[in-house]
MARKEBA-36387 format. One record per residue (C-alpha): residue in three letters; x, y, z; residue number from 1. Coordinates in pm, whole numbers, plus 50000, padded with zeros to 5 digits. Layout:
% MARKEBA-36387
R/residuo/east/north/up/num
R/ALA/X/Y/Z/NUM;
...
***
This chain:
% MARKEBA-36387
R/residuo/east/north/up/num
R/MET/30216/14442/05534/1;
R/ALA/30478/14697/05422/2;
R/LYS/30624/14643/05079/3;
R/THR/30997/14596/05035/4;
R/TYR/31227/14722/04764/5;
R/TYR/31393/14580/04460/6;
R/THR/31665/14816/04336/7;
R/PHE/31772/14901/03981/8;
R/ARG/32072/15132/04023/9;
R/ILE/32189/15313/03709/10;
R/LYS/32545/15450/03718/11;
R/LEU/32664/15702/03460/12;
R/ALA/33032/15774/03522/13;
R/ASN/33122/15879/03166/14;
R/ASP/32954/15939/02833/15;
R/GLN/33035/15592/02704/16;
R/LEU/32893/15335/02944/17;
R/VAL/32579/15264/03147/18;
R/ARG/32645/15036/03443/19;
R/VAL/32353/14885/03632/20;
R/GLU/32340/14705/03965/21;
R/LYS/32033/14495/04047/22;
R/TRP/31932/14392/04400/23;
R/ASP/31630/14195/04519/24;
R/GLU/31411/14265/04823/25;
R/GLN/31661/14092/05053/26;
R/HIS/31941/14299/04901/27;
R/GLN/32085/13997/04728/28;
R/PHE/32288/14089/04421/29;
R/LYS/32104/14000/04100/30;
R/GLY/32347/14106/03830/31;
R/GLU/32548/14393/03687/32;
R/PRO/32461/14449/03320/33;
R/SER/32654/14715/03129/34;
R/ARG/32553/14875/02802/35;
R/PRO/32660/15170/02585/36;
R/PHE/32540/15512/02703/37;
R/ARG/32374/15664/02397/38;
R/TYR/32363/16026/02516/39;
R/GLN/32576/16163/02231/40;
R/GLU/32378/15960/01980/41;
R/LYS/32046/16091/02115/42;
R/LEU/32156/16449/02187/43;
R/GLU/32038/16585/01852/44;
R/GLN/31692/16440/01923/45;
R/ILE/31680/16548/02288/46;
R/THR/31787/16912/02242/47;
R/PRO/31481/17046/02055/48;
R/LEU/31244/16841/02274/49;
R/LEU/31407/16991/02582/50;
R/GLN/31343/17354/02490/51;
R/PRO/30967/17364/02566/52;
R/ALA/31035/17220/02911/53;
R/LEU/31317/17466/02986/54;
R/THR/31113/17767/02872/55;
R/ASN/30787/17650/03034/56;
R/LYS/30614/17625/02696/57;
R/LEU/30539/17255/02717/58;
R/ASN/30161/17240/02679/59;
R/ASN/30059/16887/02583/60;
R/SER/30128/16537/02705/61;
R/GLN/30262/16426/02366/62;
R/GLN/30550/16674/02395/63;
R/ALA/30624/16547/02744/64;
R/ARG/30611/16187/02624/65;
R/GLN/30849/16250/02333/66;
R/LEU/31104/16406/02567/67;
R/GLY/31059/16127/02821/68;
R/GLU/31105/15854/02561/69;
R/ALA/31417/16019/02417/70;
R/LEU/31575/16045/02762/71;
R/PHE/31479/15684/02837/72;
R/GLU/31635/15560/02513/73;
R/ALA/31961/15743/02586/74;
R/ILE/32012/15511/02882/75;
R/PHE/31817/15200/02784/76;
R/ASP/31913/15035/02459/77;
R/GLU/31707/14735/02349/78;
R/VAL/31901/14490/02566/79;
R/LEU/31888/14702/02882/80;
R/ARG/31521/14786/02822/81;
R/ILE/31434/14416/02818/82;
R/GLU/31650/14365/03129/83;
R/PHE/31458/14643/03305/84;
R/ILE/31115/14519/03198/85;
R/ASN/31192/14165/03313/86;
R/PHE/31312/14299/03648/87;
R/TYR/30997/14511/03674/88;
R/GLN/30784/14204/03607/89;
R/GLU/30965/14006/03876/90;
R/ALA/30951/14277/04141/91;
R/VAL/30611/14436/04078/92;
R/ARG/30396/14182/03899/93;
R/ASP/30527/13855/04045/94;
R/LYS/30648/13950/04393/95;
R/LYS/30409/14246/04448/96;
R/GLN/30694/14462/04574/97;
R/LEU/30827/14806/04488/98;
R/LEU/31101/14872/04236/99;
R/ARG/31336/15156/04316/100;
R/ILE/31521/15318/04026/101;
R/GLU/31830/15505/04143/102;
R/LEU/32003/15733/03895/103;
R/ASP/32365/15801/03991/104;
R/ILE/32534/16049/03757/105;
R/ASP/32889/16171/03808/106;
R/GLU/32814/16543/03824/107;
R/GLN/33185/16625/03842/108;
R/THR/33265/16483/03499/109;
R/MET/32927/16527/03327/110;
R/PRO/32740/16828/03468/111;
R/GLU/32546/16870/03143/112;
R/VAL/32412/16513/03174/113;
R/ALA/32327/16551/03544/114;
R/ALA/32135/16871/03462/115;
R/LEU/31892/16696/03224/116;
R/PRO/31535/16649/03356/117;
R/TRP/31548/16272/03387/118;
R/GLU/31223/16286/03586/119;
R/PHE/31046/16303/03246/120;
R/MET/31155/15951/03154/121;
R/CYS/30880/15717/03039/122;
R/LEU/30867/15376/02876/123;
R/PRO/30833/15395/02497/124;
R/GLU/30496/15297/02359/125;
R/TYR/30653/15006/02169/126;
R/ALA/30745/14846/02505/127;
R/ASN/30377/14745/02531/128;
R/LEU/30350/14820/02901/129;
R/GLY/30111/15111/02864/130;
R/ASP/30173/15465/02986/131;
R/ARG/30440/15440/03253/132;
R/TRP/30624/15751/03373/133;
R/LEU/30917/15649/03593/134;
R/ALA/30881/15945/03832/135;
R/THR/30506/15899/03898/136;
R/ASP/30432/15526/03864/137;
R/PRO/30305/15419/04212/138;
R/ASN/30484/15084/04177/139;
R/LEU/30818/15255/04117/140;
R/ILE/31034/15488/04323/141;
R/PHE/31248/15716/04109/142;
R/SER/31524/15908/04282/143;
R/ARG/31867/16046/04216/144;
R/ARG/32163/15917/04409/145;
R/ARG/32487/16094/04487/146;
R/ALA/32769/15845/04542/147;
R/LEU/32941/16011/04836/148;
R/TRP/33193/15800/05025/149;
R/HIS/33025/15834/05363/150;
R/PRO/32683/15666/05378/151;
R/ALA/32399/15878/05512/152;
R/PRO/32267/15731/05838/153;
R/PRO/31895/15690/05904/154;
R/ILE/31742/15900/06179/155;
R/GLN/31674/15683/06481/156;
R/LEU/31390/15802/06702/157;
R/GLU/31417/15711/07068/158;
R/PRO/31119/15522/07215/159;
R/GLY/30850/15784/07266/160;
R/GLU/31038/16052/07072/161;
R/LYS/30830/16263/06834/162;
R/LEU/30909/16336/06472/163;
R/ARG/31006/16704/06471/164;
R/ILE/30916/16915/06167/165;
R/ALA/31057/17262/06108/166;
R/LEU/30876/17501/05872/167;
R/THR/31054/17816/05755/168;
R/ILE/30894/18079/05531/169;
R/ALA/31048/18368/05338/170;
R/SER/30803/18595/05156/171;
R/PRO/30987/18922/05086/172;
R/LYS/30764/19214/04994/173;
R/ASP/30988/19302/04697/174;
R/LEU/30929/18963/04526/175;
R/ASP/30617/18780/04408/176;
R/THR/30386/18674/04689/177;
R/VAL/30458/18332/04836/178;
R/LYS/30144/18130/04914/179;
R/TYR/30231/17920/05215/180;
R/GLU/29907/17917/05412/181;
R/GLU/29777/17583/05279/182;
R/VAL/30097/17394/05362/183;
R/GLN/30117/17563/05700/184;
R/GLU/29758/17464/05779/185;
R/THR/29830/17107/05667/186;
R/LEU/30127/17081/05901/187;
R/VAL/29942/17239/06192/188;
R/SER/29652/16996/06146/189;
R/LEU/29891/16704/06110/190;
R/ALA/30066/16792/06437/191;
R/GLU/29733/16831/06617/192;
R/GLU/29587/16506/06485/193;
R/GLN/29900/16306/06566/194;
R/ALA/30021/16495/06869/195;
R/GLU/30165/16179/07022/196;
R/SER/30406/16120/06734/197;
R/ILE/30458/16452/06550/198;
R/GLU/30578/16788/06680/199;
R/LEU/30566/17101/06466/200;
R/LEU/30840/17329/06591/201;
R/PRO/30769/17704/06615/202;
R/ILE/30721/17829/06259/203;
R/VAL/30991/18070/06143/204;
R/ASN/30844/18356/05939/205;
R/PRO/31028/18562/05825/206;
R/ALA/31318/18325/05760/207;
R/THR/31643/18508/05831/208;
R/PRO/31978/18326/05851/209;
R/SER/31997/18373/06228/210;
R/ALA/31636/18256/06278/211;
R/ILE/31703/17939/06078/212;
R/ASP/32023/17879/06274/213;
R/LYS/31832/17898/06603/214;
R/LEU/31558/17670/06469/215;
R/LEU/31816/17406/06374/216;
R/GLU/31937/17404/06735/217;
R/GLN/31609/17222/06809/218;
R/LYS/31727/16935/06588/219;
R/PRO/31435/16889/06350/220;
R/HIS/31406/16564/06158/221;
R/ILE/31240/16740/05862/222;
R/PHE/31336/17090/05749/223;
R/HIS/31089/17252/05509/224;
R/PHE/31164/17585/05341/225;
R/ILE/30900/17779/05147/226;
R/GLY/31018/18076/04942/227;
R/HIS/31194/18185/04625/228;
R/GLY/31494/18032/04452/229;
R/ARG/31684/18082/04130/230;
R/MET/31977/17939/03936/231;
R/GLU/32145/18265/03841/232;
R/ASN/32305/18536/04051/233;
R/GLU/32313/18911/03994/234;
R/ALA/32619/18873/03770/235;
R/GLY/32441/18624/03543/236;
R/GLU/32651/18329/03668/237;
R/GLU/32501/17982/03713/238;
R/VAL/32483/17971/04092/239;
R/GLY/32196/17833/04297/240;
R/GLN/32046/18098/04525/241;
R/ILE/31774/18113/04791/242;
R/ALA/31591/18431/04896/243;
R/LEU/31592/18463/05273/244;
R/MET/31482/18778/05453/245;
R/LYS/31663/19086/05570/246;
R/LYS/31607/19124/05941/247;
R/VAL/31475/19481/05938/248;
R/PHE/31332/19578/05600/249;
R/ASN/31131/19264/05513/250;
R/LYS/31310/19248/05177/251;
R/ALA/31486/18966/04996/252;
R/LEU/31833/18863/05105/253;
R/TRP/31966/18649/04821/254;
R/ILE/32222/18396/04945/255;
R/ASP/32409/18142/04737/256;
R/ALA/32384/17765/04767/257;
R/GLY/32710/17732/04958/258;
R/PHE/32601/17975/05230/259;
R/PHE/32258/17813/05260/260;
R/SER/32402/17462/05287/261;
R/GLU/32647/17583/05554/262;
R/LEU/32350/17642/05783/263;
R/PHE/32321/17264/05816/264;
R/ASN/32652/17250/05997/265;
R/ARG/32438/17336/06297/266;
R/TRP/32227/17023/06256/267;
R/SER/32171/16771/05976/268;
R/PRO/31800/16686/05937/269;
R/GLY/31687/16359/05786/270;
R/VAL/31492/16538/05514/271;
R/VAL/31536/16883/05363/272;
R/LEU/31240/16991/05149/273;
R/LEU/31296/17304/04941/274;
R/GLN/30967/17447/04818/275;
R/ALA/31146/17707/04609/276;
R/CYS/31183/17763/04235/277;
R/GLU/31493/17613/04069/278;
R/SER/31630/17491/04403/279;
R/GLY/31676/17145/04250/280;
R/MET/31820/17266/03921/281;
R/LEU/32175/17162/03838/282;
R/SER/32419/17363/03629/283;
R/ALA/32484/17223/03283/284;
R/SER/32837/17360/03285/285;
R/GLN/32958/17345/03646/286;
R/ALA/32933/17069/03903/287;
R/PHE/32796/17118/04253/288;
R/THR/32663/17473/04209/289;
R/GLY/32290/17403/04252/290;
R/THR/32124/17445/04592/291;
R/ALA/32007/17085/04625/292;
R/SER/32347/16958/04507/293;
R/LYS/32523/17159/04777/294;
R/ILE/32288/17033/05048/295;
R/VAL/32336/16671/04940/296;
R/GLN/32710/16721/04993/297;
R/MET/32631/16796/05359/298;
R/ASN/32543/16423/05390/299;
R/ILE/32169/16488/05428/300;
R/PRO/31991/16154/05371/301;
R/VAL/31702/16292/05162/302;
R/VAL/31678/16624/04975/303;
R/VAL/31363/16718/04784/304;
R/ALA/31379/17028/04565/305;
R/MET/31227/17189/04255/306;
R/GLN/31426/17195/03930/307;
R/TYR/31206/17454/03758/308;
R/GLU/31003/17756/03850/309;
R/VAL/30697/17622/04027/310;
R/SER/30360/17778/04097/311;
R/ASN/30232/17814/04451/312;
R/ILE/29947/17575/04369/313;
R/THR/30175/17303/04233/314;
R/ALA/30425/17330/04520/315;
R/SER/30146/17320/04777/316;
R/GLN/29984/17022/04606/317;
R/PHE/30311/16829/04620/318;
R/ALA/30374/16919/04985/319;
R/TYR/30018/16830/05087/320;
R/GLU/30039/16483/04932/321;
R/PHE/30392/16436/05071/322;
R/TYR/30288/16499/05431/323;
R/GLU/29961/16309/05399/324;
R/ARG/30165/16001/05303/325;
R/LEU/30416/16054/05583/326;
R/ALA/30129/16087/05829/327;
R/LYS/30013/15740/05725/328;
R/GLY/30357/15603/05808/329;
R/GLU/30465/15557/05447/330;
R/PRO/30835/15585/05351/331;
R/VAL/30965/15925/05254/332;
R/ASP/31052/15824/04897/333;
R/ILE/30704/15679/04839/334;
R/ALA/30560/16004/04974/335;
R/ALA/30766/16204/04723/336;
R/GLN/30679/15970/04432/337;
R/ASN/30309/16010/04509/338;
R/GLY/30353/16386/04540/339;
R/ARG/30474/16391/04180/340;
R/ARG/30192/16157/04082/341;
R/ALA/29931/16390/04232/342;
R/ILE/30065/16672/04013/343;
R/GLY/30069/16450/03704/344;
R/LEU/29710/16341/03755/345;
R/GLU/29599/16701/03807/346;
R/THR/29778/16835/03496/347;
R/GLN/29734/16517/03285/348;
R/TYR/30106/16543/03203/349;
R/ARG/30041/16845/02982/350;
R/LYS/30291/17058/03174/351;
R/ARG/30639/17010/03311/352;
R/ASP/30508/17038/03668/353;
R/PHE/30504/16662/03745/354;
R/ALA/30877/16640/03663/355;
R/THR/30967/16949/03866/356;
R/PRO/31021/16785/04211/357;
R/VAL/31361/16614/04227/358;
R/VAL/31444/16363/04500/359;
R/PHE/31803/16297/04604/360;
R/MET/31805/15988/04824/361;
R/ARG/32105/15830/04996/362;
R/VAL/31959/15576/05238/363;
R/THR/31895/15208/05174/364;
R/ASP/31520/15227/05223/365;
R/GLY/31255/15492/05249/366;
R/TYR/31159/15414/05607/367;
R/LEU/31379/15696/05720/368;
R/PHE/31247/15750/06070/369;
R/LYS/31282/15433/06274/370;
R/HIS/31209/15407/06643/371;
R/GLN/31462/15217/06847/372;
R/GLU/31341/14911/07032/373;
R/THR/31287/14951/07401/374;
R/GLU/31501/14735/07625/375;
R/SER/31209/14510/07707/376;
R/GLU/31141/14459/07337/377;
R/SER/31499/14379/07246/378;
R/GLY/31578/14165/07544/379;
R/LYS/31931/14305/07534/380;
R/ALA/31918/14571/07801/381;
R/LYS/32251/14477/07950/382;
R/GLU/32424/14498/07612/383;
R/ARG/32296/14844/07520/384;
R/PRO/32524/15143/07574/385;
R/THR/32437/15336/07887/386;
R/GLU/32511/15678/08023/387;
R/LYS/32700/15673/08352/388;
R/ASN/32776/15981/08557/389;
R/ASN/32703/16198/08255/390;
R/THR/33010/16046/08079/391;
R/TRP/32989/15979/07706/392;
R/THR/33216/15798/07465/393;
R/VAL/33209/15821/07088/394;
R/ASN/33052/15474/07080/395;
R/ASN/32776/15591/07319/396;
R/ILE/32704/15884/07090/397;
R/TYR/32686/15666/06783/398;
R/GLN/32467/15403/06944/399;
R/ASN/32230/15653/07101/400;
R/THR/32189/15871/06793/401;
R/HIS/32188/15601/06526/402;
R/GLY/32059/15301/06712/403;
R/GLY/32358/15078/06654/404;
R/ASP/32299/14708/06667/405;
R/ALA/32049/14589/06924/406;
R/ALA/32283/14306/07015/407;
R/GLY/32574/14541/07077/408;
R/ARG/32774/14421/06779/409;
R/ASP/33023/14642/06600/410;
R/VAL/32868/14875/06342/411;
R/ASP/32997/15109/06073/412;
R/LYS/33116/15426/06244/413;
R/ARG/33275/15615/05956/414;
R/ASN/33046/15911/06015/415;
R/ILE/33093/15933/06393/416;
R/TYR/33282/16257/06403/417;
R/ARG/33060/16418/06141/418;
R/ASP/32773/16326/06373/419;
R/CYS/32959/16454/06678/420;
R/THR/32982/16797/06521/421;
R/ILE/32603/16823/06519/422;
R/ILE/32533/16686/06865/423;
R/GLN/32548/16907/07172/424;
R/LEU/32777/16697/07390/425;
R/PRO/32797/16727/07767/426;
R/GLN/33087/16951/07858/427;
R/ASN/33224/16798/08173/428;
R/GLN/33535/16649/08315/429;
R/GLY/33399/16300/08276/430;
R/SER/33399/16312/07900/431;
R/THR/33605/16036/07745/432;
R/ILE/33616/16192/07400/433;
R/PRO/33983/16259/07333/434;
R/THR/34116/16600/07249/435;
R/VAL/34342/16544/06952/436;
R/THR/34632/16772/06865/437;
R/ASP/34912/16677/06627/438;
R/GLY/34856/16304/06657/439;
R/THR/34823/16275/07033/440;
R/THR/34524/16200/07251/441;
R/SER/34447/16336/07590/442;
R/GLN/34455/15989/07738/443;
R/GLY/34813/15946/07847/444;
R/ASN/34933/16162/07557/445;
R/SER/34990/15841/07362/446;
R/LYS/35060/15900/06997/447;
R/THR/34831/15721/06750/448;
R/CYS/34949/15797/06400/449;
R/ALA/34931/15602/06075/450;
R/VAL/35073/15678/05730/451;
R/ILE/34910/15530/05420/452;
R/LEU/35088/15540/05085/453;
R/THR/34904/15497/04754/454;
R/ALA/35028/15490/04396/455;
R/ILE/34734/15621/04191/456;
R/ARG/34440/15854/04234/457;
R/ALA/34171/15584/04263/458;
R/GLU/34360/15430/04555/459;
R/TYR/34414/15768/04718/460;
R/MET/34048/15868/04699/461;
R/ALA/33935/15533/04839/462;
R/VAL/34159/15582/05143/463;
R/ARG/34066/15948/05181/464;
R/ALA/33696/15859/05205/465;
R/HIS/33747/15714/05553/466;
R/LEU/33886/16037/05698/467;
R/ILE/33738/16357/05838/468;
R/GLU/33883/16697/05926/469;
R/ILE/34132/16670/05640/470;
R/LYS/34410/16929/05616/471;
R/GLU/34709/16964/05387/472;
R/LYS/35062/16907/05518/473;
R/ILE/35370/16989/05309/474;
R/HIS/35710/16828/05361/475;
R/PRO/36012/17064/05343/476;
R/ARG/36117/16881/05026/477;
R/GLY/35782/16949/04863/478;
R/THR/35585/16626/04914/479;
R/ILE/35220/16716/04973/480;
R/TYR/35034/16503/05224/481;
R/GLU/34683/16521/05362/482;
R/LYS/34627/16459/05731/483;
R/GLY/34286/16351/05858/484;
R/LYS/34127/16176/06151/485;
R/PHE/33984/15826/06174/486;
R/SER/33767/15767/06479/487;
R/THR/33712/15418/06613/488;
R/ASN/33604/15262/06940/489;
R/GLY/33603/15596/07120/490;
R/LYS/33953/15693/07009/491;
R/VAL/34114/15869/06716/492;
R/TRP/34394/15795/06473/493;
R/ASP/34577/16070/06292/494;
R/VAL/34613/15933/05938/495;
R/ILE/34848/16085/05682/496;
R/ILE/34791/15993/05319/497;
R/VAL/34995/16056/05005/498;
R/GLU/34979/15962/04636/499;
R/ILE/35333/15882/04518/500;
R/GLY/35299/15736/04167/501;
R/ALA/35391/15387/04052/502;
R/GLY/35728/15216/04096/503;
R/ILE/35962/15066/04353/504;
R/PRO/36212/15355/04396/505;
R/GLY/35938/15609/04466/506;
R/ALA/35778/15381/04724/507;
R/ALA/36108/15337/04907/508;
R/THR/36190/15708/04907/509;
R/GLN/35846/15821/05015/510;
R/ALA/35817/15560/05289/511;
R/GLU/36149/15673/05439/512;
R/ARG/36050/16040/05412/513;
R/ALA/35708/15987/05574/514;
R/ILE/35852/15783/05863/515;
R/GLU/36113/16047/05935/516;
R/PHE/35864/16334/05912/517;
R/PHE/35565/16186/06101/518;
R/ASN/35718/15908/06315/519;
R/PRO/35403/15692/06278/520;
R/ASN/35310/15380/06469/521;
R/VAL/35178/15210/06155/522;
R/ILE/35255/15255/05786/523;
R/LEU/35055/15084/05513/524;
R/PHE/35068/15068/05138/525;
R/VAL/34711/15037/05012/526;
R/GLY/34612/14989/04650/527;
R/VAL/34527/14749/04371/528;
R/ALA/34705/14452/04216/529;
R/GLY/34665/14189/03947/530;
R/GLY/34559/13844/04058/531;
R/ILE/34790/13554/03975/532;
R/LYS/34605/13261/04134/533;
R/ASP/34338/13168/04391/534;
R/VAL/34174/13511/04383/535;
R/LYS/33879/13673/04210/536;
R/LEU/33799/14032/04118/537;
R/GLY/33739/14245/04426/538;
R/ASP/33920/14014/04670/539;
R/VAL/34170/14162/04914/540;
R/VAL/34524/14038/04978/541;
R/ALA/34705/14136/05297/542;
R/SER/35074/14059/05245/543;
R/THR/35271/13820/05459/544;
R/LYS/35575/13903/05248/545;
R/ILE/35666/14070/04920/546;
R/TYR/35896/13905/04666/547;
R/GLY/36116/14137/04461/548;
R/TYR/36103/13907/04161/549;
R/GLU/36341/14106/03939/550;
R/SER/36639/14048/04165/551;
R/GLY/36867/13769/04048/552;
R/LYS/37173/13668/03850/553;
R/ALA/37176/13670/03470/554;
R/GLU/37374/13373/03338/555;
R/GLU/37271/13153/03047/556;
R/SER/36934/13165/03211/557;
R/PHE/36810/13409/03473/558;
R/LYS/36852/13271/03825/559;
R/PRO/36625/13448/04073/560;
R/ARG/36772/13567/04401/561;
R/PRO/36463/13736/04533/562;
R/GLU/36464/14022/04774/563;
R/ILE/36200/13962/05039/564;
R/GLY/36015/14223/05242/565;
R/LEU/35824/14098/05545/566;
R/SER/35508/14247/05690/567;
R/SER/35506/14315/06064/568;
R/TYR/35408/14012/06269/569;
R/ASN/35147/14195/06477/570;
R/LEU/34971/14331/06169/571;
R/GLU/34985/13993/06000/572;
R/GLN/34819/13833/06302/573;
R/ARG/34554/14102/06314/574;
R/ALA/34493/14061/05939/575;
R/ARG/34442/13687/05978/576;
R/SER/34189/13749/06253/577;
R/GLU/33993/14011/06056/578;
R/ALA/34003/13798/05740/579;
R/ARG/33798/13537/05924/580;
R/GLY/33521/13787/05998/581;
R/ASP/33304/14032/05806/582;
R/GLY/33357/14347/06012/583;
R/TRP/33555/14513/05734/584;
R/LEU/33262/14479/05492/585;
R/LYS/33060/14717/05709/586;
R/ARG/33307/14992/05623/587;
R/LEU/33192/14981/05259/588;
R/PRO/32906/15200/05130/589;
R/SER/32709/14880/05062/590;
R/ILE/32782/14509/05098/591;
R/PRO/32909/14382/04760/592;
R/HIS/32779/14064/04603/593;
R/PRO/32933/13822/04564/594;
R/ILE/33109/13873/04897/595;
R/PRO/33482/13928/04840/596;
R/SER/33739/13718/05026/597;
R/VAL/34048/13829/05217/598;
R/LEU/34370/13631/05174/599;
R/VAL/34674/13676/05394/600;
R/ALA/34943/13563/05152/601;
R/PRO/35262/13651/04961/602;
R/ILE/35266/13909/04680/603;
R/ALA/35520/13956/04401/604;
R/ALA/35650/14303/04309/605;
R/GLY/35851/14436/04017/606;
R/GLU/35878/14729/03778/607;
R/LYS/35698/14555/03492/608;
R/VAL/35325/14582/03421/609;
R/VAL/35209/14222/03375/610;
R/ALA/34921/14234/03126/611;
R/SER/34900/13881/02983/612;
R/THR/34906/13529/03122/613;
R/LYS/35100/13435/02808/614;
R/SER/35385/13673/02889/615;
R/GLU/35726/13547/02995/616;
R/VAL/35704/13743/03320/617;
R/PHE/35377/13574/03420/618;
R/LYS/35518/13229/03341/619;
R/PHE/35831/13319/03538/620;
R/LEU/35624/13419/03841/621;
R/ARG/35419/13100/03837/622;
R/SER/35733/12888/03804/623;
R/ASN/35945/13058/04069/624;
R/TYR/35699/13220/04313/625;
R/GLY/35424/12965/04327/626;
R/ASP/35278/13087/04656/627;
R/ALA/35235/13451/04540/628;
R/VAL/34869/13525/04470/629;
R/ALA/34906/13877/04324/630;
R/VAL/35156/14100/04149/631;
R/GLU/35214/14475/04186/632;
R/MET/35488/14737/04154/633;
R/GLU/35570/14908/04485/634;
R/GLY/35558/14667/04777/635;
R/ILE/35917/14546/04789/636;
R/GLY/36070/14896/04803/637;
R/PHE/35815/14994/05066/638;
R/LEU/35874/14699/05303/639;
R/GLU/36252/14698/05261/640;
R/THR/36260/15062/05373/641;
R/VAL/36037/15000/05672/642;
R/HIS/36261/14710/05778/643;
R/ALA/36519/14968/05887/644;
R/ASN/36254/15134/06106/645;
R/GLN/36139/14847/06319/646;
R/GLN/35948/15071/06558/647;
R/VAL/35688/15106/06281/648;
R/SER/35442/14825/06199/649;
R/ALA/35401/14783/05823/650;
R/MET/35195/14592/05568/651;
R/VAL/35092/14603/05202/652;
R/ILE/34719/14563/05135/653;
R/ARG/34594/14513/04781/654;
R/GLY/34253/14479/04619/655;
R/ILE/34237/14258/04310/656;
R/SER/34145/14484/04018/657;
R/ASP/34222/14244/03732/658;
R/LEU/34323/13886/03663/659;
R/ILE/34607/13980/03423/660;
R/ASP/34415/13899/03101/661;
R/GLY/34143/14145/02998/662;
R/LYS/34277/14424/03216/663;
R/ARG/34143/14702/02992/664;
R/GLU/33792/14557/02994/665;
R/VAL/33765/14520/03372/666;
R/ASP/33916/14867/03420/667;
R/ALA/33633/15001/03204/668;
R/ARG/33387/14827/03438/669;
R/GLY/33527/15021/03731/670;
R/TYR/33719/14744/03905/671;
R/GLN/34014/14965/03991/672;
R/GLU/33781/15177/04204/673;
R/ILE/33603/14871/04346/674;
R/ALA/33929/14698/04439/675;
R/ALA/34068/15017/04592/676;
R/ARG/33754/15057/04806/677;
R/HIS/33780/14699/04929/678;
R/ALA/34150/14729/05015/679;
R/SER/34088/15059/05197/680;
R/ALA/33800/14917/05398/681;
R/PHE/34016/14627/05516/682;
R/ALA/34306/14860/05596/683;
R/PHE/34089/15075/05823/684;
R/GLN/33946/14766/05986/685;
R/LEU/34303/14673/06081/686;
R/LEU/34357/15018/06231/687;
R/ALA/34030/14992/06422/688;
R/LYS/34128/14660/06579/689;
R/PHE/34500/14735/06601/690;
R/PHE/34436/14990/06875/691;
R/LYS/34434/14720/07141/692;
R/ASN/34769/14586/07028/693;
R/PHE/34909/14937/07025/694;
R/GLU/34777/15026/07371/695;
R/GLN/34942/14719/07518/696;
R/LYS/35269/14825/07356/697;
R/VAL/35269/15187/07473/698;
R/ASN/35133/15122/07820/699;
***
């Protein structure tokens, strides 16, 4: 019986705090401990221990252990260490399952931290659990995780479809000899022994850019490159480079990481394995310059690379164990973990070699290659998408390339158009994929345009994550927008987004300007708010109306005469419908626990930041606006402006980022970002389902 995963996800977003998310084998949330990140405190200890590894002078296991313990202690203080050990005991010892450790470091803000060789980490001897290296323990799976907005989809194999492996080799005569024969023989034997399930595509040697491009047209599931790499260009700059081949002279053609990763615009494999020196190394001073880092940004589910120079023997040993495990049907991350283990056992941890392979993993489990059920197995043949008269819709493409839901239910399609760019679609008159130009579709030339306003950067980035093909648009008065596409149910919205800053006047001005400039069908204000009553952190509030609570008459006491902005009736009805379901949760990178609620209710808005339940403003709100569940700063100006443009449907959607008291503490725990993600997911769910309402209106 296959083992399942417990997950211990470590998030390092700044140099102050370690945030952990724990999930059991059923992906039930098990807690979110946070502790101080002790990197600065441990840096003086780590730096000298790091030098032997960086210079390849590490020559005994005690040196490796000292470095591994120092790195471990930078993340795990005494409290978090006990938390981890208890979780290990539950998952591995008690439940006999696997424990995945995911290390998610914000490379943008802390490139020097991301560049550290965390694969050395080991439990300190005083933990009394024996020798336990996180990157080689067979009961653990250690990988790095890049928190991109769009989740990486698993590769779905059609019934009877073979797993396609592409091997590319670059061995220029002007560089050291590349020993590839053993890996090549392993793959050839593997394909022969399992001819019914594995296909080795024609081997590309020498690997030129054009030869790789043609190979990727055959849509391999695994792309394996053997050759040379480095983390410094001819000018001495920290830039990841790969040595391909010149077409004529059999000499090295050094290309940078950006060019190499661009090759995967042709096709995105499930796994990219780079058997090349320093291909997994990250820059300590610049984010996203390493080769593996660039490839991860291409939304590849799994990238395996080498962070140091690696000998032919070590690289071949890793690859051999990796493919042997895959051949047995084991998950790709287990195969990589055991590849590192094989090196560690061979070298007895006396060298840096065991910590050289780095795994970036962005899928929820290691069983990357899953065959779809046949119709007879699923019993749902009538509900599966079918191809008729060679006509395809976006939904057909998604279901047929990613499996969809066997019962035909709605699934997360945020990556549809990214996937469409790598699928050779039938070019015929029957195609129902719309051609989109300036907010119109080819189907009746009906305009489908939405504008989304945000106040702060966290809100803006959460909204932006749902869009593709993003381009800048500048208003004649200087406002800078971004325009992207949101694909849903076989159709496309043009979505314009803008960050306007906090405050009522700005919201009113920018709403009027955007409506005049883009003439949208829908305009939304999406962001965060403080919860007043009946809500918890992470909940979403879709406004029925917005109270402008600062409007009134000042006599001996202030008498409120509230301004009221109403959301559009059709959006309110759609919001109530979606609030009863869970479709919007599937637009999040992962399902949060506990599950947030959606309330369709009034919101209060004013220019004051309400930061205490003891404040006069808070007491005033509870006394005079008892049905308002949240408070924010822009909604009233926004809805009042839209009221004069009744051809546009409008609503304010807010995620609850704080409960008034303790705002600074929950902000430090990342709840602004969490609340913004939740509000954005619900907003795009409304757009996805609002299409039907809109089509009835325009037709």
